[in-house]
Structures are given as structure tokens and as C-alpha cells.
Backbone as CSV, one residue per row, in Angstrom:
resi,resn,N_x,N_y,N_z,CA_x,CA_y,CA_z,C_x,C_y,C_z
1,UNK,163.863,164.855,111.987,163.501,163.798,112.741,164.145,162.333,111.982
2,UNK,164.714,161.752,112.201,165.435,160.247,111.248,164.853,159.417,111.252
3,UNK,165.039,158.227,110.406,163.568,157.337,110.433,163.844,156.344,111.415
4,UNK,164.788,156.053,111.882,165.022,154.955,113.400,164.076,155.455,114.452
5,UNK,164.347,157.252,114.234,163.888,157.790,115.599,161.957,157.877,115.697
6,UNK,161.491,158.267,114.255,160.319,158.318,113.611,159.805,156.681,114.247
7,UNK,161.104,155.580,113.742,160.015,154.325,114.069,159.650,153.957,115.149
8,UNK,160.198,153.768,115.612,161.104,154.067,117.223,159.923,154.557,118.258
9,UNK,159.547,155.653,117.714,157.883,156.734,118.229,156.994,155.798,117.914
10,UNK,157.160,155.249,116.430,155.436,154.219,115.801,155.397,153.586,116.572
11,UNK,156.809,152.826,116.862,156.511,151.329,117.894,155.986,151.395,119.402
12,UNK,156.131,152.700,119.602,155.873,152.887,120.735,154.546,153.344,120.807
13,UNK,154.399,153.966,120.355,152.704,154.354,120.129,151.577,153.039,120.242
14,UNK,152.057,152.062,118.682,151.482,150.876,118.617,151.464,150.201,119.914
15,UNK,152.475,150.237,120.894,152.527,148.865,121.592,151.925,149.185,122.963
16,UNK,151.490,151.274,123.106,150.712,151.682,123.934,149.289,151.147,123.461
17,UNK,148.793,151.301,122.308,147.358,151.180,122.119,147.195,149.457,122.222
18,UNK,148.084,149.145,121.446,147.924,147.140,121.901,147.400,146.813,123.751
19,UNK,148.665,147.653,124.433,148.550,147.288,125.791,147.169,148.843,126.849
20,UNK,146.378,149.055,125.821,145.046,149.363,126.596,144.580,148.706,125.679
21,UNK,144.420,147.486,124.444,142.790,147.282,124.774,142.973,145.510,125.422
22,UNK,144.453,145.173,125.329,144.693,143.943,126.162,144.179,143.718,127.577
23,UNK,144.331,145.083,128.423,144.475,145.607,129.716,143.133,145.564,129.658
24,UNK,142.301,146.439,128.203,140.768,146.640,128.555,139.954,144.835,128.833
25,UNK,140.670,144.811,127.956,140.141,142.967,127.387,139.471,142.337,129.079
26,UNK,140.217,142.600,129.849,140.948,141.830,130.818,139.939,142.044,131.993
27,UNK,139.472,143.406,131.943,138.214,144.033,132.913,137.557,143.717,132.116
28,UNK,136.843,142.559,133.607,135.396,141.981,132.936,134.239,143.686,133.550
29,UNK,133.658,144.175,132.760,132.293,144.670,133.045,130.822,144.157,133.785
30,UNK,130.622,144.184,134.166,129.084,144.025,135.058,127.846,144.334,134.615
31,UNK,127.867,143.818,133.810,126.738,144.514,132.841,125.063,143.108,133.232
32,UNK,125.302,142.622,134.324,123.829,141.359,134.439,123.367,142.765,135.731
33,UNK,123.784,143.866,135.916,123.376,144.171,137.559,123.113,143.894,138.491
34,UNK,123.852,142.304,138.582,123.618,142.012,139.743,125.772,142.234,140.898
35,UNK,124.770,142.510,142.079,126.332,142.990,142.763,126.499,141.997,143.724
36,UNK,127.756,142.139,143.294,128.743,141.426,144.449,128.435,140.235,145.367
37,UNK,128.456,139.386,146.970,127.745,139.328,147.942,127.437,137.387,147.911
38,UNK,126.779,137.726,149.153,125.949,136.582,149.197,124.251,136.617,149.376
39,UNK,123.510,136.381,148.555,122.062,136.324,148.798,121.676,135.097,149.116
40,UNK,120.146,134.815,150.198,119.398,134.167,150.743,118.398,134.421,150.577
41,UNK,117.563,133.097,150.206,115.664,132.994,150.363,115.484,131.766,150.823
42,UNK,114.171,132.234,151.424,113.441,130.446,152.511,112.265,130.710,151.728
43,UNK,111.285,130.135,152.504,109.899,129.464,151.870,109.610,130.444,153.407
44,UNK,108.100,130.544,153.629,107.394,130.807,154.612,107.175,130.013,155.691
45,UNK,106.915,129.094,154.899,105.579,127.902,155.362,106.098,126.525,154.497
46,UNK,106.991,125.631,156.126,107.348,124.500,155.117,106.199,123.448,154.164
47,UNK,106.969,122.926,153.323,105.470,121.733,152.610,105.973,120.400,152.922
48,UNK,105.256,120.014,153.719,105.528,118.608,154.211,106.184,118.380,155.048
49,UNK,106.952,119.355,156.267,107.459,119.309,156.711,109.050,119.610,156.597
50,UNK,109.564,120.608,155.686,110.524,120.661,154.597,110.739,122.527,154.454
51,UNK,111.604,123.513,154.786,111.850,124.486,154.599,112.702,124.918,153.580
52,UNK,112.249,124.958,151.661,113.305,125.728,151.243,113.936,126.409,151.664
53,UNK,115.580,126.154,150.748,115.511,127.468,150.728,116.629,128.025,149.834
54,UNK,117.158,129.282,149.565,118.271,129.008,148.370,119.407,130.203,149.009
55,UNK,120.443,129.669,148.274,121.702,130.839,149.156,122.921,130.932,147.365
56,UNK,123.394,132.406,147.510,123.680,131.997,146.233,124.785,133.356,145.831
57,UNK,126.056,133.352,145.305,126.732,134.331,145.472,127.516,134.486,143.892
58,UNK,127.675,135.876,143.806,127.871,136.311,142.618,129.163,137.230,143.257
59,UNK,129.905,136.461,141.583,131.476,138.059,142.044,131.829,137.685,140.563
60,UNK,132.156,139.761,140.318,131.709,139.919,138.772,130.390,140.167,138.219
61,UNK,129.098,140.254,139.148,127.806,140.356,138.267,127.510,139.014,138.273
62,UNK,128.333,137.726,138.005,127.838,136.150,137.953,127.700,135.368,139.019
63,UNK,126.157,135.032,138.646,126.312,134.158,139.815,127.094,133.064,139.738
64,UNK,127.770,132.429,140.377,129.048,131.669,140.649,129.008,129.808,141.361
65,UNK,127.814,130.251,142.499,127.494,128.643,143.257,125.828,128.971,143.903
66,UNK,125.253,127.775,144.067,124.068,128.550,143.925,123.598,126.865,145.324
67,UNK,122.915,127.066,146.313,122.653,126.395,147.152,121.220,126.300,146.996
68,UNK,120.860,124.751,146.412,119.051,124.947,146.701,118.865,123.833,147.444
69,UNK,118.411,123.636,148.538,118.158,122.459,149.270,116.433,123.008,150.171
70,UNK,116.445,121.874,150.729,114.924,121.938,151.987,115.830,121.508,153.170
71,UNK,114.964,121.586,154.607,115.845,121.397,155.894,113.853,121.130,156.655
72,UNK,114.951,120.696,157.753,113.373,120.042,158.565,113.478,120.205,160.163
73,UNK,112.835,120.456,160.987,112.298,121.228,161.916,114.345,121.382,162.610
74,UNK,114.962,119.813,162.878,115.571,119.872,163.652,117.329,119.783,162.735
75,UNK,116.716,120.424,161.454,117.874,121.332,160.405,118.733,120.325,159.361
76,UNK,117.771,118.728,159.740,118.783,117.925,158.912,118.084,118.360,157.413
77,UNK,119.050,118.218,156.735,119.183,118.500,154.990,118.117,117.359,154.113
78,UNK,117.192,117.830,152.960,116.631,116.764,152.851,117.385,115.635,151.412
79,UNK,117.939,116.930,150.766,119.096,115.457,149.696,119.818,115.021,150.641
80,UNK,120.595,115.091,151.540,120.669,113.582,152.426,119.745,112.625,153.309
81,UNK,118.405,112.571,153.070,117.746,111.592,153.720,118.091,109.955,152.600
82,UNK,117.853,109.048,152.533,118.290,108.569,152.050,117.143,107.921,151.815
83,UNK,116.362,107.847,153.158,114.960,106.935,152.856,113.778,107.848,152.406
84,UNK,113.691,109.408,151.915,113.007,109.961,150.836,113.435,109.744,150.352
85,UNK,114.968,109.664,149.681,114.721,109.582,148.390,114.651,107.999,147.445
86,UNK,115.072,107.183,149.121,114.163,105.833,147.863,113.096,105.933,147.567
87,UNK,111.661,106.394,148.390,111.128,106.247,148.450,109.938,106.900,146.925
88,UNK,110.578,108.484,146.400,110.053,109.831,146.485,110.322,108.567,145.177
89,UNK,112.043,108.216,144.737,112.569,107.928,143.364,111.548,107.099,142.720
90,UNK,110.609,105.841,143.749,110.318,104.856,142.938,108.809,105.023,142.588
91,UNK,108.151,106.517,143.607,106.850,107.432,143.465,106.807,108.327,141.873
92,UNK,108.044,108.661,142.298,108.296,109.644,141.455,109.355,109.280,139.737
93,UNK,110.261,109.280,140.041,111.289,108.749,139.490,112.252,109.992,138.981
94,UNK,112.753,110.310,141.027,113.305,111.008,140.450,113.491,111.339,142.456
95,UNK,114.303,112.369,143.249,114.665,112.331,144.429,115.491,113.514,144.542
96,UNK,115.238,114.687,145.388,116.187,115.786,146.124,117.582,115.844,145.491
97,UNK,118.385,115.028,145.852,119.127,115.568,145.803,119.506,115.704,143.809
98,UNK,118.655,114.725,143.354,119.049,114.578,141.776,118.546,116.182,141.189
99,UNK,116.934,116.178,141.596,116.249,117.513,140.743,117.176,118.708,141.013
100,UNK,117.219,118.521,142.638,117.748,120.462,142.780,119.018,120.285,141.749
101,UNK,120.276,119.162,142.243,121.562,119.785,141.161,121.137,120.283,139.894
102,UNK,120.411,119.545,139.816,119.804,119.675,137.923,118.922,121.177,138.343
103,UNK,118.064,121.509,138.943,118.232,123.117,138.969,119.057,123.664,139.189
104,UNK,119.817,123.487,140.164,120.916,124.526,140.340,121.876,124.745,139.297
105,UNK,121.946,123.196,138.634,123.208,123.298,137.390,122.554,124.487,136.207
106,UNK,121.315,124.449,136.130,121.054,124.954,134.810,120.484,126.290,135.285
107,UNK,120.144,126.426,136.450,120.521,128.750,136.695,121.848,128.970,137.038
108,UNK,122.730,128.230,137.160,123.731,128.876,137.093,124.083,128.760,135.204
109,UNK,124.036,127.422,134.776,124.523,127.658,133.268,123.913,129.151,132.336
110,UNK,122.470,129.297,132.776,121.480,130.430,132.324,121.110,131.571,133.007
111,UNK,122.255,131.888,134.161,121.876,133.053,134.839,120.449,133.256,135.616
112,UNK,119.251,132.467,135.074,118.403,132.644,135.160,117.679,132.093,135.878
113,UNK,116.532,132.764,136.602,114.855,132.179,137.480,114.412,131.324,136.661
114,UNK,114.595,130.823,135.208,114.062,130.563,133.992,114.371,129.013,133.840
115,UNK,114.009,128.230,134.161,114.914,126.471,134.159,113.741,125.901,134.185
116,UNK,114.234,124.699,133.533,112.972,123.650,132.786,112.567,122.902,134.043
117,UNK,111.306,122.552,134.370,111.020,121.424,135.292,111.251,120.165,135.470
118,UNK,111.273,119.545,135.938,111.623,118.071,135.577,110.100,117.676,135.762
119,UNK,109.313,116.646,135.476,108.839,115.716,135.682,109.295,114.941,136.791
120,UNK,107.992,114.762,137.976,108.093,114.096,139.053,108.317,115.264,140.589
121,UNK,109.155,116.271,140.050,109.807,117.546,140.557,109.001,118.763,140.533
122,UNK,107.372,118.892,140.090,107.445,119.935,139.697,106.645,121.535,140.796
123,UNK,106.653,119.960,142.012,106.431,121.406,142.965,107.857,122.223,143.338
124,UNK,108.724,121.126,143.163,109.804,121.251,144.262,110.642,122.738,142.545
125,UNK,109.998,122.382,141.573,110.284,123.702,140.860,109.768,125.057,140.847
126,UNK,108.121,124.738,141.324,107.245,126.324,141.374,108.259,127.309,142.885
127,UNK,108.957,126.362,143.725,109.390,126.825,144.856,110.933,127.107,144.327
128,UNK,111.656,126.243,143.823,113.044,126.848,143.039,112.591,128.298,142.541
129,UNK,111.830,128.351,141.370,111.882,130.122,140.816,111.167,130.788,141.306
130,UNK,110.452,130.792,142.293,110.290,131.825,143.142,111.403,132.175,143.969
131,UNK,112.598,130.939,144.726,113.089,131.361,145.488,114.885,131.804,144.796
132,UNK,114.723,131.735,143.218,115.830,132.146,142.512,115.835,133.448,142.248
133,UNK,113.926,133.921,142.076,113.454,135.204,141.418,114.153,136.087,143.069
134,UNK,113.467,135.162,143.777,114.558,136.565,145.243,115.326,136.917,145.610
135,UNK,116.147,135.870,145.643,118.210,136.238,145.661,118.119,137.192,144.346
136,UNK,117.403,136.727,142.782,117.979,137.788,142.229,117.855,138.915,142.713
137,UNK,116.190,139.159,142.590,116.171,140.499,143.671,116.623,141.359,144.190
138,UNK,116.774,140.067,145.359,118.407,140.915,146.441,119.738,141.237,145.795
139,UNK,119.834,140.384,145.186,121.600,140.368,144.240,121.226,142.026,143.759
140,UNK,120.408,142.363,142.732,120.236,143.057,142.067,119.965,144.715,143.252
141,UNK,119.465,145.120,144.283,120.231,145.546,144.694,120.850,145.516,146.275
142,UNK,121.832,144.581,146.110,122.314,144.368,147.519,122.508,143.941,148.596
143,UNK,121.022,143.573,148.791,120.077,143.275,150.384,120.577,141.964,150.035
144,UNK,121.446,141.768,151.469,121.715,140.904,151.681,121.054,140.373,153.157
145,UNK,120.167,140.715,153.217,119.315,140.051,154.332,118.362,138.936,153.668
146,UNK,117.920,138.122,154.891,117.447,136.927,154.156,115.664,136.726,153.924
147,UNK,115.626,136.644,152.674,114.407,137.380,151.644,113.529,136.133,151.768
148,UNK,112.254,136.448,152.676,111.360,135.182,152.459,110.321,135.593,151.471
149,UNK,110.020,133.783,151.317,109.303,133.812,149.916,107.623,133.320,150.404
150,UNK,106.458,133.751,149.776,104.998,132.513,150.441,105.411,131.735,148.934
151,UNK,105.503,130.370,149.355,105.082,129.341,148.280,103.755,128.940,148.660
152,UNK,103.259,128.359,146.772,101.939,128.356,147.159,102.377,126.345,147.189
153,UNK,101.600,125.695,148.334,101.606,123.797,148.797,100.451,123.304,147.838
154,UNK,101.010,122.365,147.536,100.226,121.501,146.544,99.021,121.112,146.967
155,UNK,97.956,121.804,148.243,96.965,121.966,148.302,95.778,123.105,147.733
156,UNK,97.382,124.049,147.969,96.685,125.340,147.456,97.277,125.270,145.646
157,UNK,97.724,124.790,145.250,97.507,125.091,143.476,96.591,123.866,143.075
158,UNK,96.341,123.333,143.617,95.204,122.796,142.641,93.646,123.221,143.134
């Protein structure tokens, strides 16, 4: 073989090896054990008239969105209740739209139910963690049914 042909074969092999590494790096492996899809959980009993719930979306094994909130019997969303916000903020220094978004953000960042409790929202923190653990368990097995979660209420926790 002449030098030109050897150089061309070597270049071709090098190109094939480089392409394999580049294409392999683009394909993300799911190491989280979470199956893609939407997963939801809701508390079994309301707390002061509010049913807390959580829905997550998993894509490529990662949680890409989280919706954590509460609704009352008429379906009104707690984070939208401006009267509740004013009263709670004055008493506890936080309010649902603030602490819910903080918990969601930390859950997305850590991909874990282990989020820090915020002062003034410790009861909701307990609910959040239990709901997050439930949706993660659902996502690990691909169970898209609504998980119903038993959550202790303030009276029970004391």
C-alpha cells in the first residue's frame, strides 16, 4: 500500500472512532431509575379545607417540572388566594405561593424529596416530602395512577 492510501485509511478510522464518541456522548443514559411520564399524588384528607397535591413530569429520567399546590372543595387553588396570602404572611412570614415555589425549585434542583423546611411552612413541608416520595415511587415503577397519601395534620403531629 502506498502512503497516501494508508493515511486515508487511518483518517477514516480516526473519523469513525471520533464519531462514535461524539454520538455516544449525545445519547443520555437514564441512571435515575425514573420512567418518563406524568405522576401525581394527593393527600387523603384535607388540612383546614385544603387538599394538597403534586404532579411531576419525568423526561429522560429527570424531573423536568413540578406542580405542588392545594385546592379546596370548590377547586380553588391555594396559591391564588390573596386573602390567605396576606393573613399567613403577616402571621408566619411566608405564604403558599412563596413556599410552594421554593419547595418545587429545590425538588427540581436536587431531584430528591429531601428539601429544606422553610420557617412558617413546616406543616406543608411534611406534606410536600410525603407527596414527593409518593410521586418518585410512582415514577420508579411507571405507575401513572393517582397516589393517595396519608399525611398527619397539625393536631395529630403535636
